[in-house]
PDB file of N, CA, C and O in Angstrom:
ATOM      1  N   UNK A   1       9.810  36.292 -13.599  1.00  0.00           N
ATOM      2  CA  UNK A   1       9.360  37.448 -14.349  1.00  0.00           C
ATOM      3  C   UNK A   1       9.899  37.320 -15.766  1.00  0.00           C
ATOM      4  O   UNK A   1      11.110  37.202 -15.954  1.00  0.00           O
ATOM      5  N   UNK A   2       9.038  37.340 -16.749  1.00  0.00           N
ATOM      6  CA  UNK A   2       9.444  37.138 -18.138  1.00  0.00           C
ATOM      7  C   UNK A   2      10.012  38.407 -18.754  1.00  0.00           C
ATOM      8  O   UNK A   2       9.813  39.513 -18.253  1.00  0.00           O
ATOM      9  N   UNK A   3      10.718  38.214 -19.843  1.00  0.00           N
ATOM     10  CA  UNK A   3      11.350  39.331 -20.557  1.00  0.00           C
ATOM     11  C   UNK A   3      10.321  40.224 -21.236  1.00  0.00           C
ATOM     12  O   UNK A   3      10.623  41.373 -21.559  1.00  0.00           O
ATOM     13  N   UNK A   4       9.103  39.714 -21.459  1.00  0.00           N
ATOM     14  CA  UNK A   4       8.096  40.503 -22.142  1.00  0.00           C
ATOM     15  C   UNK A   4       7.273  41.380 -21.192  1.00  0.00           C
ATOM     16  O   UNK A   4       6.444  42.167 -21.648  1.00  0.00           O
ATOM     17  N   UNK A   5       7.487  41.255 -19.893  1.00  0.00           N
ATOM     18  CA  UNK A   5       6.774  42.056 -18.920  1.00  0.00           C
ATOM     19  C   UNK A   5       7.438  43.450 -18.834  1.00  0.00           C
ATOM     20  O   UNK A   5       8.663  43.567 -18.839  1.00  0.00           O
ATOM     21  N   UNK A   6       6.604  44.491 -18.755  1.00  0.00           N
ATOM     22  CA  UNK A   6       7.126  45.841 -18.588  1.00  0.00           C
ATOM     23  C   UNK A   6       7.461  46.032 -17.143  1.00  0.00           C
ATOM     24  O   UNK A   6       6.687  45.678 -16.253  1.00  0.00           O
ATOM     25  N   UNK A   7       8.629  46.599 -16.913  1.00  0.00           N
ATOM     26  CA  UNK A   7       9.039  46.917 -15.530  1.00  0.00           C
ATOM     27  C   UNK A   7       9.378  48.395 -15.458  1.00  0.00           C
ATOM     28  O   UNK A   7       9.899  48.980 -16.407  1.00  0.00           O
ATOM     29  N   UNK A   8       9.078  48.970 -14.340  1.00  0.00           N
ATOM     30  CA  UNK A   8       9.478  50.322 -14.108  1.00  0.00           C
ATOM     31  C   UNK A   8       9.869  50.445 -12.637  1.00  0.00           C
ATOM     32  O   UNK A   8       9.116  50.054 -11.745  1.00  0.00           O
ATOM     33  N   UNK A   9      11.019  50.976 -12.411  1.00  0.00           N
ATOM     34  CA  UNK A   9      11.499  51.190 -11.053  1.00  0.00           C
ATOM     35  C   UNK A   9      11.643  52.692 -10.826  1.00  0.00           C
ATOM     36  O   UNK A   9      11.682  53.467 -11.782  1.00  0.00           O
ATOM     37  N   UNK A  10      11.719  53.085  -9.609  1.00  0.00           N
ATOM     38  CA  UNK A  10      11.834  54.496  -9.272  1.00  0.00           C
ATOM     39  C   UNK A  10      13.054  55.140  -9.908  1.00  0.00           C
ATOM     40  O   UNK A  10      13.034  56.342 -10.173  1.00  0.00           O
ATOM     41  N   UNK A  11      14.108  54.389 -10.160  1.00  0.00           N
ATOM     42  CA  UNK A  11      15.324  54.967 -10.730  1.00  0.00           C
ATOM     43  C   UNK A  11      15.257  55.156 -12.222  1.00  0.00           C
ATOM     44  O   UNK A  11      16.111  55.848 -12.776  1.00  0.00           O
ATOM     45  N   UNK A  12      14.280  54.573 -12.907  1.00  0.00           N
ATOM     46  CA  UNK A  12      14.250  54.595 -14.370  1.00  0.00           C
ATOM     47  C   UNK A  12      14.245  56.025 -14.978  1.00  0.00           C
ATOM     48  O   UNK A  12      14.993  56.276 -15.922  1.00  0.00           O
ATOM     49  N   UNK A  13      13.432  56.949 -14.465  1.00  0.00           N
ATOM     50  CA  UNK A  13      13.461  58.301 -15.051  1.00  0.00           C
ATOM     51  C   UNK A  13      14.851  58.946 -14.941  1.00  0.00           C
ATOM     52  O   UNK A  13      15.294  59.607 -15.880  1.00  0.00           O
ATOM     53  N   UNK A  14      15.537  58.764 -13.819  1.00  0.00           N
ATOM     54  CA  UNK A  14      16.886  59.327 -13.674  1.00  0.00           C
ATOM     55  C   UNK A  14      17.859  58.649 -14.619  1.00  0.00           C
ATOM     56  O   UNK A  14      18.747  59.303 -15.165  1.00  0.00           O
ATOM     57  N   UNK A  15      17.708  57.359 -14.820  1.00  0.00           N
ATOM     58  CA  UNK A  15      18.598  56.621 -15.733  1.00  0.00           C
ATOM     59  C   UNK A  15      18.350  57.089 -17.174  1.00  0.00           C
ATOM     60  O   UNK A  15      19.300  57.293 -17.929  1.00  0.00           O
ATOM     61  N   UNK A  16      17.105  57.254 -17.549  1.00  0.00           N
ATOM     62  CA  UNK A  16      16.804  57.753 -18.893  1.00  0.00           C
ATOM     63  C   UNK A  16      17.413  59.132 -19.103  1.00  0.00           C
ATOM     64  O   UNK A  16      18.009  59.398 -20.146  1.00  0.00           O
ATOM     65  N   UNK A  17      17.265  60.003 -18.121  1.00  0.00           N
ATOM     66  CA  UNK A  17      17.835  61.343 -18.209  1.00  0.00           C
ATOM     67  C   UNK A  17      19.346  61.285 -18.384  1.00  0.00           C
ATOM     68  O   UNK A  17      19.902  62.004 -19.214  1.00  0.00           O
ATOM     69  N   UNK A  18      20.006  60.445 -17.618  1.00  0.00           N
ATOM     70  CA  UNK A  18      21.469  60.294 -17.714  1.00  0.00           C
ATOM     71  C   UNK A  18      21.876  59.746 -19.084  1.00  0.00           C
ATOM     72  O   UNK A  18      22.861  60.207 -19.661  1.00  0.00           O
ATOM     73  N   UNK A  19      21.142  58.781 -19.603  1.00  0.00           N
ATOM     74  CA  UNK A  19      21.464  58.200 -20.898  1.00  0.00           C
ATOM     75  C   UNK A  19      21.200  59.187 -22.041  1.00  0.00           C
ATOM     76  O   UNK A  19      21.936  59.202 -23.028  1.00  0.00           O
ATOM     77  N   UNK A  20      20.167  60.000 -21.912  1.00  0.00           N
ATOM     78  CA  UNK A  20      19.914  61.020 -22.954  1.00  0.00           C
ATOM     79  C   UNK A  20      21.048  62.054 -22.950  1.00  0.00           C
ATOM     80  O   UNK A  20      21.484  62.515 -24.005  1.00  0.00           O
ATOM     81  N   UNK A  21      21.517  62.409 -21.754  1.00  0.00           N
ATOM     82  CA  UNK A  21      22.637  63.353 -21.644  1.00  0.00           C
ATOM     83  C   UNK A  21      23.883  62.738 -22.271  1.00  0.00           C
ATOM     84  O   UNK A  21      24.634  63.418 -22.969  1.00  0.00           O
ATOM     85  N   UNK A  22      24.101  61.430 -22.016  1.00  0.00           N
ATOM     86  CA  UNK A  22      25.237  60.717 -22.587  1.00  0.00           C
ATOM     87  C   UNK A  22      25.117  60.627 -24.125  1.00  0.00           C
ATOM     88  O   UNK A  22      26.111  60.749 -24.841  1.00  0.00           O
ATOM     89  N   UNK A  23      23.901  60.416 -24.609  1.00  0.00           N
ATOM     90  CA  UNK A  23      23.668  60.372 -26.033  1.00  0.00           C
ATOM     91  C   UNK A  23      24.075  61.715 -26.695  1.00  0.00           C
ATOM     92  O   UNK A  23      24.748  61.719 -27.726  1.00  0.00           O
ATOM     93  N   UNK A  24      23.671  62.821 -26.106  1.00  0.00           N
ATOM     94  CA  UNK A  24      24.044  64.133 -26.612  1.00  0.00           C
ATOM     95  C   UNK A  24      25.546  64.326 -26.576  1.00  0.00           C
ATOM     96  O   UNK A  24      26.143  64.842 -27.521  1.00  0.00           O
ATOM     97  N   UNK A  25      26.146  63.910 -25.483  1.00  0.00           N
ATOM     98  CA  UNK A  25      27.585  64.019 -25.301  1.00  0.00           C
ATOM     99  C   UNK A  25      28.312  63.182 -26.381  1.00  0.00           C
ATOM    100  O   UNK A  25      29.296  63.638 -26.962  1.00  0.00           O
ATOM    101  N   UNK A  26      27.825  61.978 -26.637  1.00  0.00           N
ATOM    102  CA  UNK A  26      28.425  61.110 -27.617  1.00  0.00           C
ATOM    103  C   UNK A  26      28.333  61.739 -29.024  1.00  0.00           C
ATOM    104  O   UNK A  26      29.262  61.621 -29.822  1.00  0.00           O
ATOM    105  N   UNK A  27      27.228  62.393 -29.309  1.00  0.00           N
ATOM    106  CA  UNK A  27      27.085  63.060 -30.610  1.00  0.00           C
ATOM    107  C   UNK A  27      28.128  64.164 -30.746  1.00  0.00           C
ATOM    108  O   UNK A  27      28.678  64.372 -31.827  1.00  0.00           O
ATOM    109  N   UNK A  28      28.399  64.868 -29.655  1.00  0.00           N
ATOM    110  CA  UNK A  28      29.423  65.918 -29.674  1.00  0.00           C
ATOM    111  C   UNK A  28      30.813  65.315 -29.902  1.00  0.00           C
ATOM    112  O   UNK A  28      31.653  65.910 -30.577  1.00  0.00           O
ATOM    113  N   UNK A  29      31.042  64.146 -29.340  1.00  0.00           N
ATOM    114  CA  UNK A  29      32.338  63.476 -29.532  1.00  0.00           C
ATOM    115  C   UNK A  29      32.509  63.064 -30.974  1.00  0.00           C
ATOM    116  O   UNK A  29      33.603  63.180 -31.526  1.00  0.00           O
ATOM    117  N   UNK A  30      31.437  62.580 -31.600  1.00  0.00           N
ATOM    118  CA  UNK A  30      31.490  62.217 -33.011  1.00  0.00           C
ATOM    119  C   UNK A  30      31.849  63.441 -33.836  1.00  0.00           C
ATOM    120  O   UNK A  30      32.657  63.356 -34.761  1.00  0.00           O
ATOM    121  N   UNK A  31      31.251  64.582 -33.502  1.00  0.00           N
ATOM    122  CA  UNK A  31      31.580  65.832 -34.207  1.00  0.00           C
ATOM    123  C   UNK A  31      33.043  66.207 -33.971  1.00  0.00           C
ATOM    124  O   UNK A  31      33.710  66.695 -34.883  1.00  0.00           O
ATOM    125  N   UNK A  32      33.544  65.986 -32.759  1.00  0.00           N
ATOM    126  CA  UNK A  32      34.954  66.274 -32.469  1.00  0.00           C
ATOM    127  C   UNK A  32      35.866  65.451 -33.369  1.00  0.00           C
ATOM    128  O   UNK A  32      36.863  65.961 -33.880  1.00  0.00           O
ATOM    129  N   UNK A  33      35.532  64.199 -33.562  1.00  0.00           N
ATOM    130  CA  UNK A  33      36.317  63.311 -34.403  1.00  0.00           C
ATOM    131  C   UNK A  33      36.276  63.809 -35.846  1.00  0.00           C
ATOM    132  O   UNK A  33      37.303  63.902 -36.518  1.00  0.00           O
ATOM    133  N   UNK A  34      35.086  64.120 -36.299  1.00  0.00           N
ATOM    134  CA  UNK A  34      34.925  64.605 -37.676  1.00  0.00           C
ATOM    135  C   UNK A  34      35.639  65.921 -37.919  1.00  0.00           C
ATOM    136  O   UNK A  34      36.072  66.197 -39.037  1.00  0.00           O
ATOM    137  N   UNK A  35      35.767  66.735 -36.879  1.00  0.00           N
ATOM    138  CA  UNK A  35      36.459  68.028 -36.980  1.00  0.00           C
ATOM    139  C   UNK A  35      37.962  67.894 -36.869  1.00  0.00           C
ATOM    140  O   UNK A  35      38.696  68.860 -37.077  1.00  0.00           O
ATOM    141  N   UNK A  36      38.422  66.692 -36.539  1.00  0.00           N
ATOM    142  CA  UNK A  36      39.852  66.473 -36.394  1.00  0.00           C
ATOM    143  C   UNK A  36      40.447  66.994 -35.104  1.00  0.00           C
ATOM    144  O   UNK A  36      41.620  67.368 -35.064  1.00  0.00           O
ATOM    145  N   UNK A  37      39.658  67.021 -34.059  1.00  0.00           N
ATOM    146  CA  UNK A  37      40.139  67.489 -32.748  1.00  0.00           C
ATOM    147  C   UNK A  37      41.197  66.540 -32.226  1.00  0.00           C
ATOM    148  O   UNK A  37      41.272  65.393 -32.665  1.00  0.00           O
ATOM    149  N   UNK A  38      42.032  67.013 -31.274  1.00  0.00           N
ATOM    150  CA  UNK A  38      43.121  66.168 -30.737  1.00  0.00           C
ATOM    151  C   UNK A  38      42.597  64.882 -30.101  1.00  0.00           C
ATOM    152  O   UNK A  38      41.576  64.883 -29.414  1.00  0.00           O
ATOM    153  N   UNK A  39      43.304  63.803 -30.339  1.00  0.00           N
ATOM    154  CA  UNK A  39      42.895  62.473 -29.830  1.00  0.00           C
ATOM    155  C   UNK A  39      42.795  62.458 -28.302  1.00  0.00           C
ATOM    156  O   UNK A  39      41.909  61.808 -27.747  1.00  0.00           O
ATOM    157  N   UNK A  40      43.692  63.168 -27.624  1.00  0.00           N
ATOM    158  CA  UNK A  40      43.649  63.182 -26.157  1.00  0.00           C
ATOM    159  C   UNK A  40      42.325  63.789 -25.660  1.00  0.00           C
ATOM    160  O   UNK A  40      41.733  63.305 -24.695  1.00  0.00           O
ATOM    161  N   UNK A  41      41.874  64.855 -26.336  1.00  0.00           N
ATOM    162  CA  UNK A  41      40.599  65.482 -25.950  1.00  0.00           C
ATOM    163  C   UNK A  41      39.429  64.518 -26.194  1.00  0.00           C
ATOM    164  O   UNK A  41      38.517  64.401 -25.375  1.00  0.00           O
ATOM    165  N   UNK A  42      39.483  63.836 -27.341  1.00  0.00           N
ATOM    166  CA  UNK A  42      38.418  62.882 -27.683  1.00  0.00           C
ATOM    167  C   UNK A  42      38.398  61.725 -26.668  1.00  0.00           C
ATOM    168  O   UNK A  42      37.337  61.325 -26.188  1.00  0.00           O
ATOM    169  N   UNK A  43      39.576  61.206 -26.357  1.00  0.00           N
ATOM    170  CA  UNK A  43      39.676  60.086 -25.400  1.00  0.00           C
ATOM    171  C   UNK A  43      39.132  60.522 -24.027  1.00  0.00           C
ATOM    172  O   UNK A  43      38.459  59.741 -23.354  1.00  0.00           O
ATOM    173  N   UNK A  44      39.413  61.729 -23.624  1.00  0.00           N
ATOM    174  CA  UNK A  44      38.915  62.218 -22.330  1.00  0.00           C
ATOM    175  C   UNK A  44      37.397  62.277 -22.333  1.00  0.00           C
ATOM    176  O   UNK A  44      36.762  61.877 -21.357  1.00  0.00           O
ATOM    177  N   UNK A  45      36.810  62.766 -23.406  1.00  0.00           N
ATOM    178  CA  UNK A  45      35.352  62.852 -23.505  1.00  0.00           C
ATOM    179  C   UNK A  45      34.728  61.459 -23.598  1.00  0.00           C
ATOM    180  O   UNK A  45      33.671  61.224 -23.013  1.00  0.00           O
ATOM    181  N   UNK A  46      35.355  60.538 -24.316  1.00  0.00           N
ATOM    182  CA  UNK A  46      34.856  59.160 -24.388  1.00  0.00           C
ATOM    183  C   UNK A  46      34.881  58.516 -23.023  1.00  0.00           C
ATOM    184  O   UNK A  46      33.965  57.779 -22.661  1.00  0.00           O
ATOM    185  N   UNK A  47      35.934  58.792 -22.257  1.00  0.00           N
ATOM    186  CA  UNK A  47      36.040  58.257 -20.905  1.00  0.00           C
ATOM    187  C   UNK A  47      34.871  58.749 -20.034  1.00  0.00           C
ATOM    188  O   UNK A  47      34.305  57.992 -19.247  1.00  0.00           O
ATOM    189  N   UNK A  48      34.532  60.012 -20.193  1.00  0.00           N
ATOM    190  CA  UNK A  48      33.431  60.584 -19.394  1.00  0.00           C
ATOM    191  C   UNK A  48      32.104  59.919 -19.758  1.00  0.00           C
ATOM    192  O   UNK A  48      31.305  59.609 -18.875  1.00  0.00           O
ATOM    193  N   UNK A  49      31.863  59.697 -21.053  1.00  0.00           N
ATOM    194  CA  UNK A  49      30.629  59.055 -21.486  1.00  0.00           C
ATOM    195  C   UNK A  49      30.591  57.599 -21.017  1.00  0.00           C
ATOM    196  O   UNK A  49      29.556  57.096 -20.580  1.00  0.00           O
ATOM    197  N   UNK A  50      31.731  56.947 -21.120  1.00  0.00           N
ATOM    198  CA  UNK A  50      31.836  55.544 -20.672  1.00  0.00           C
ATOM    199  C   UNK A  50      31.471  55.426 -19.193  1.00  0.00           C
ATOM    200  O   UNK A  50      30.719  54.533 -18.802  1.00  0.00           O
ATOM    201  N   UNK A  51      32.007  56.328 -18.376  1.00  0.00           N
ATOM    202  CA  UNK A  51      31.708  56.320 -16.944  1.00  0.00           C
ATOM    203  C   UNK A  51      30.224  56.560 -16.677  1.00  0.00           C
ATOM    204  O   UNK A  51      29.623  55.902 -15.827  1.00  0.00           O
ATOM    205  N   UNK A  52      29.645  57.501 -17.405  1.00  0.00           N
ATOM    206  CA  UNK A  52      28.217  57.828 -17.197  1.00  0.00           C
ATOM    207  C   UNK A  52      27.328  56.638 -17.578  1.00  0.00           C
ATOM    208  O   UNK A  52      26.377  56.315 -16.867  1.00  0.00           O
ATOM    209  N   UNK A  53      27.642  56.001 -18.691  1.00  0.00           N
ATOM    210  CA  UNK A  53      26.830  54.845 -19.129  1.00  0.00           C
ATOM    211  C   UNK A  53      27.023  53.691 -18.144  1.00  0.00           C
ATOM    212  O   UNK A  53      26.064  53.002 -17.796  1.00  0.00           O
ATOM    213  N   UNK A  54      28.248  53.483 -17.700  1.00  0.00           N
ATOM    214  CA  UNK A  54      28.522  52.410 -16.747  1.00  0.00           C
ATOM    215  C   UNK A  54      27.762  52.646 -15.447  1.00  0.00           C
ATOM    216  O   UNK A  54      27.217  51.706 -14.868  1.00  0.00           O
ATOM    217  N   UNK A  55      27.725  53.860 -14.998  1.00  0.00           N
ATOM    218  CA  UNK A  55      26.998  54.192 -13.746  1.00  0.00           C
ATOM    219  C   UNK A  55      25.485  53.980 -13.952  1.00  0.00           C
ATOM    220  O   UNK A  55      24.796  53.505 -13.049  1.00  0.00           O
ATOM    221  N   UNK A  56      24.987  54.327 -15.116  1.00  0.00           N
ATOM    222  CA  UNK A  56      23.573  54.111 -15.399  1.00  0.00           C
ATOM    223  C   UNK A  56      23.258  52.611 -15.366  1.00  0.00           C
ATOM    224  O   UNK A  56      22.226  52.197 -14.837  1.00  0.00           O
ATOM    225  N   UNK A  57      24.145  51.819 -15.928  1.00  0.00           N
ATOM    226  CA  UNK A  57      23.959  50.358 -15.928  1.00  0.00           C
ATOM    227  C   UNK A  57      23.962  49.822 -14.501  1.00  0.00           C
ATOM    228  O   UNK A  57      23.093  49.026 -14.145  1.00  0.00           O
ATOM    229  N   UNK A  58      24.907  50.234 -13.687  1.00  0.00           N
ATOM    230  CA  UNK A  58      24.974  49.772 -12.306  1.00  0.00           C
ATOM    231  C   UNK A  58      23.733  50.169 -11.517  1.00  0.00           C
ATOM    232  O   UNK A  58      23.189  49.373 -10.751  1.00  0.00           O
ATOM    233  N   UNK A  59      23.299  51.394 -11.709  1.00  0.00           N
ATOM    234  CA  UNK A  59      22.100  51.856 -11.008  1.00  0.00           C
ATOM    235  C   UNK A  59      20.907  51.013 -11.392  1.00  0.00           C
ATOM    236  O   UNK A  59      20.140  50.589 -10.528  1.00  0.00           O
ATOM    237  N   UNK A  60      20.742  50.766 -12.675  1.00  0.00           N
ATOM    238  CA  UNK A  60      19.638  49.942 -13.165  1.00  0.00           C
ATOM    239  C   UNK A  60      19.682  48.541 -12.566  1.00  0.00           C
ATOM    240  O   UNK A  60      18.661  48.043 -12.090  1.00  0.00           O
ATOM    241  N   UNK A  61      20.828  47.909 -12.583  1.00  0.00           N
ATOM    242  CA  UNK A  61      20.956  46.541 -12.062  1.00  0.00           C
ATOM    243  C   UNK A  61      20.740  46.496 -10.543  1.00  0.00           C
ATOM    244  O   UNK A  61      20.013  45.638 -10.042  1.00  0.00           O
ATOM    245  N   UNK A  62      21.361  47.406  -9.830  1.00  0.00           N
ATOM    246  CA  UNK A  62      21.217  47.406  -8.382  1.00  0.00           C
ATOM    247  C   UNK A  62      19.754  47.679  -7.983  1.00  0.00           C
ATOM    248  O   UNK A  62      19.233  47.063  -7.053  1.00  0.00           O
ATOM    249  N   UNK A  63      19.116  48.591  -8.684  1.00  0.00           N
ATOM    250  CA  UNK A  63      17.710  48.895  -8.369  1.00  0.00           C
ATOM    251  C   UNK A  63      16.832  47.664  -8.663  1.00  0.00           C
ATOM    252  O   UNK A  63      15.925  47.344  -7.894  1.00  0.00           O
ATOM    253  N   UNK A  64      17.110  46.991  -9.765  1.00  0.00           N
ATOM    254  CA  UNK A  64      16.354  45.789 -10.091  1.00  0.00           C
ATOM    255  C   UNK A  64      16.530  44.719  -9.039  1.00  0.00           C
ATOM    256  O   UNK A  64      15.555  44.101  -8.611  1.00  0.00           O
ATOM    257  N   UNK A  65      17.752  44.494  -8.621  1.00  0.00           N
ATOM    258  CA  UNK A  65      18.032  43.481  -7.598  1.00  0.00           C
ATOM    259  C   UNK A  65      17.316  43.866  -6.275  1.00  0.00           C
ATOM    260  O   UNK A  65      16.681  43.024  -5.641  1.00  0.00           O
ATOM    261  N   UNK A  66      17.429  45.132  -5.880  1.00  0.00           N
ATOM    262  CA  UNK A  66      16.751  45.589  -4.661  1.00  0.00           C
ATOM    263  C   UNK A  66      15.245  45.365  -4.764  1.00  0.00           C
ATOM    264  O   UNK A  66      14.613  44.903  -3.814  1.00  0.00           O
ATOM    265  N   UNK A  67      14.682  45.692  -5.909  1.00  0.00           N
ATOM    266  CA  UNK A  67      13.241  45.512  -6.126  1.00  0.00           C
ATOM    267  C   UNK A  67      12.851  44.048  -6.004  1.00  0.00           C
ATOM    268  O   UNK A  67      11.858  43.716  -5.357  1.00  0.00           O
ATOM    269  N   UNK A  68      13.629  43.179  -6.621  1.00  0.00           N
ATOM    270  CA  UNK A  68      13.317  41.752  -6.576  1.00  0.00           C
ATOM    271  C   UNK A  68      13.502  41.181  -5.176  1.00  0.00           C
ATOM    272  O   UNK A  68      12.725  40.328  -4.748  1.00  0.00           O
ATOM    273  N   UNK A  69      14.532  41.646  -4.455  1.00  0.00           N
ATOM    274  CA  UNK A  69      14.756  41.151  -3.093  1.00  0.00           C
ATOM    275  C   UNK A  69      13.606  41.576  -2.186  1.00  0.00           C
ATOM    276  O   UNK A  69      13.221  40.836  -1.282  1.00  0.00           O
ATOM    277  N   UNK A  70      13.066  42.747  -2.421  1.00  0.00           N
ATOM    278  CA  UNK A  70      11.947  43.218  -1.613  1.00  0.00           C
ATOM    279  C   UNK A  70      10.714  42.350  -1.834  1.00  0.00           C
ATOM    280  O   UNK A  70       9.889  42.185  -0.936  1.00  0.00           O
ATOM    281  N   UNK A  71      10.599  41.797  -3.042  1.00  0.00           N
ATOM    282  CA  UNK A  71       9.419  40.986  -3.393  1.00  0.00           C
ATOM    283  C   UNK A  71       9.608  39.496  -3.167  1.00  0.00           C
ATOM    284  O   UNK A  71       8.672  38.724  -3.369  1.00  0.00           O
ATOM    285  N   UNK A  72      10.799  39.073  -2.753  1.00  0.00           N
ATOM    286  CA  UNK A  72      11.091  37.649  -2.658  1.00  0.00           C
ATOM    287  C   UNK A  72      10.143  36.940  -1.694  1.00  0.00           C
ATOM    288  O   UNK A  72       9.752  35.804  -1.962  1.00  0.00           O
ATOM    289  N   UNK A  73       9.764  37.564  -0.591  1.00  0.00           N
ATOM    290  CA  UNK A  73       8.880  36.932   0.368  1.00  0.00           C
ATOM    291  C   UNK A  73       7.494  36.686  -0.192  1.00  0.00           C
ATOM    292  O   UNK A  73       6.844  35.706   0.172  1.00  0.00           O
ATOM    293  N   UNK A  74       7.032  37.559  -1.073  1.00  0.00           N
ATOM    294  CA  UNK A  74       5.712  37.399  -1.630  1.00  0.00           C
ATOM    295  C   UNK A  74       5.715  36.678  -2.994  1.00  0.00           C
ATOM    296  O   UNK A  74       4.658  36.425  -3.572  1.00  0.00           O
ATOM    297  N   UNK A  75       6.873  36.364  -3.476  1.00  0.00           N
ATOM    298  CA  UNK A  75       6.992  35.703  -4.789  1.00  0.00           C
ATOM    299  C   UNK A  75       6.480  34.264  -4.681  1.00  0.00           C
ATOM    300  O   UNK A  75       6.801  33.550  -3.731  1.00  0.00           O
ATOM    301  N   UNK A  76       5.685  33.856  -5.659  1.00  0.00           N
ATOM    302  CA  UNK A  76       5.067  32.532  -5.612  1.00  0.00           C
ATOM    303  C   UNK A  76       6.103  31.408  -5.721  1.00  0.00           C
ATOM    304  O   UNK A  76       5.882  30.309  -5.212  1.00  0.00           O
ATOM    305  N   UNK A  77       7.228  31.682  -6.382  1.00  0.00           N
ATOM    306  CA  UNK A  77       8.296  30.664  -6.510  1.00  0.00           C
ATOM    307  C   UNK A  77       9.648  31.337  -6.311  1.00  0.00           C
ATOM    308  O   UNK A  77      10.348  31.610  -7.286  1.00  0.00           O
ATOM    309  N   UNK A  78      10.033  31.615  -5.042  1.00  0.00           N
ATOM    310  CA  UNK A  78      11.284  32.339  -4.778  1.00  0.00           C
ATOM    311  C   UNK A  78      12.512  31.725  -5.485  1.00  0.00           C
ATOM    312  O   UNK A  78      13.438  32.442  -5.864  1.00  0.00           O
ATOM    313  N   UNK A  79      12.505  30.429  -5.651  1.00  0.00           N
ATOM    314  CA  UNK A  79      13.637  29.768  -6.307  1.00  0.00           C
ATOM    315  C   UNK A  79      13.837  30.223  -7.740  1.00  0.00           C
ATOM    316  O   UNK A  79      14.959  30.193  -8.247  1.00  0.00           O
ATOM    317  N   UNK A  80      12.759  30.647  -8.407  1.00  0.00           N
ATOM    318  CA  UNK A  80      12.852  31.124  -9.777  1.00  0.00           C
ATOM    319  C   UNK A  80      13.683  32.412  -9.883  1.00  0.00           C
ATOM    320  O   UNK A  80      14.257  32.713 -10.930  1.00  0.00           O
ATOM    321  N   UNK A  81      13.733  33.164  -8.774  1.00  0.00           N
ATOM    322  CA  UNK A  81      14.440  34.403  -8.785  1.00  0.00           C
ATOM    323  C   UNK A  81      15.969  34.208  -8.921  1.00  0.00           C
ATOM    324  O   UNK A  81      16.667  35.105  -9.395  1.00  0.00           O
ATOM    325  N   UNK A  82      16.475  33.053  -8.511  1.00  0.00           N
ATOM    326  CA  UNK A  82      17.916  32.785  -8.600  1.00  0.00           C
ATOM    327  C   UNK A  82      18.404  32.928 -10.034  1.00  0.00           C
ATOM    328  O   UNK A  82      19.428  33.563 -10.285  1.00  0.00           O
ATOM    329  N   UNK A  83      17.688  32.350 -10.954  1.00  0.00           N
ATOM    330  CA  UNK A  83      18.053  32.461 -12.373  1.00  0.00           C
ATOM    331  C   UNK A  83      18.025  33.906 -12.851  1.00  0.00           C
ATOM    332  O   UNK A  83      18.887  34.335 -13.619  1.00  0.00           O
ATOM    333  N   UNK A  84      17.048  34.635 -12.399  1.00  0.00           N
ATOM    334  CA  UNK A  84      16.952  36.060 -12.780  1.00  0.00           C
ATOM    335  C   UNK A  84      18.142  36.842 -12.218  1.00  0.00           C
ATOM    336  O   UNK A  84      18.724  37.670 -12.918  1.00  0.00           O
ATOM    337  N   UNK A  85      18.501  36.585 -10.970  1.00  0.00           N
ATOM    338  CA  UNK A  85      19.665  37.270 -10.376  1.00  0.00           C
ATOM    339  C   UNK A  85      20.942  36.905 -11.137  1.00  0.00           C
ATOM    340  O   UNK A  85      21.769  37.774 -11.414  1.00  0.00           O
ATOM    341  N   UNK A  86      21.102  35.644 -11.467  1.00  0.00           N
ATOM    342  CA  UNK A  86      22.268  35.240 -12.237  1.00  0.00           C
ATOM    343  C   UNK A  86      22.339  35.951 -13.584  1.00  0.00           C
ATOM    344  O   UNK A  86      23.387  36.439 -14.008  1.00  0.00           O
ATOM    345  N   UNK A  87      21.189  35.988 -14.231  1.00  0.00           N
ATOM    346  CA  UNK A  87      21.121  36.599 -15.554  1.00  0.00           C
ATOM    347  C   UNK A  87      21.537  38.064 -15.530  1.00  0.00           C
ATOM    348  O   UNK A  87      22.359  38.483 -16.344  1.00  0.00           O
ATOM    349  N   UNK A  88      20.982  38.849 -14.609  1.00  0.00           N
ATOM    350  CA  UNK A  88      21.275  40.282 -14.589  1.00  0.00           C
ATOM    351  C   UNK A  88      22.631  40.586 -13.977  1.00  0.00           C
ATOM    352  O   UNK A  88      23.278  41.551 -14.382  1.00  0.00           O
ATOM    353  N   UNK A  89      23.079  39.794 -13.015  1.00  0.00           N
ATOM    354  CA  UNK A  89      24.344  40.099 -12.352  1.00  0.00           C
ATOM    355  C   UNK A  89      25.554  39.883 -13.259  1.00  0.00           C
ATOM    356  O   UNK A  89      26.628  40.416 -12.980  1.00  0.00           O
ATOM    357  N   UNK A  90      25.402  39.111 -14.343  1.00  0.00           N
ATOM    358  CA  UNK A  90      26.531  38.925 -15.248  1.00  0.00           C
ATOM    359  C   UNK A  90      26.904  40.206 -15.974  1.00  0.00           C
ATOM    360  O   UNK A  90      27.967  40.279 -16.591  1.00  0.00           O
ATOM    361  N   UNK A  91      26.049  41.212 -15.911  1.00  0.00           N
ATOM    362  CA  UNK A  91      26.334  42.492 -16.547  1.00  0.00           C
ATOM    363  C   UNK A  91      27.012  43.505 -15.638  1.00  0.00           C
ATOM    364  O   UNK A  91      27.356  44.605 -16.070  1.00  0.00           O
ATOM    365  N   UNK A  92      27.203  43.129 -14.369  1.00  0.00           N
ATOM    366  CA  UNK A  92      27.869  44.043 -13.439  1.00  0.00           C
ATOM    367  C   UNK A  92      29.345  44.162 -13.765  1.00  0.00           C
ATOM    368  O   UNK A  92      30.070  44.890 -13.087  1.00  0.00           O
TER     369      UNK A  92
END
């Protein structure tokens, strides 16, 4: 499967929603920094955003792997999937 092919998995809408929420949260953290809020509060909020983004990444990768494994039997060249698995799993 090439990089130029559009893919959509069932989890994508939920991932987009989570990332949009994280984007809004990150903007609030930037405002906190600009307002001179306490560093401990900022670090706590950054930790929350980091966890949310990390979970979105894991969900995306796991869903992609599950999707590819389901298609391995019908794939014209199952051996080609090994490279794809290696490529995406390095981000886990």
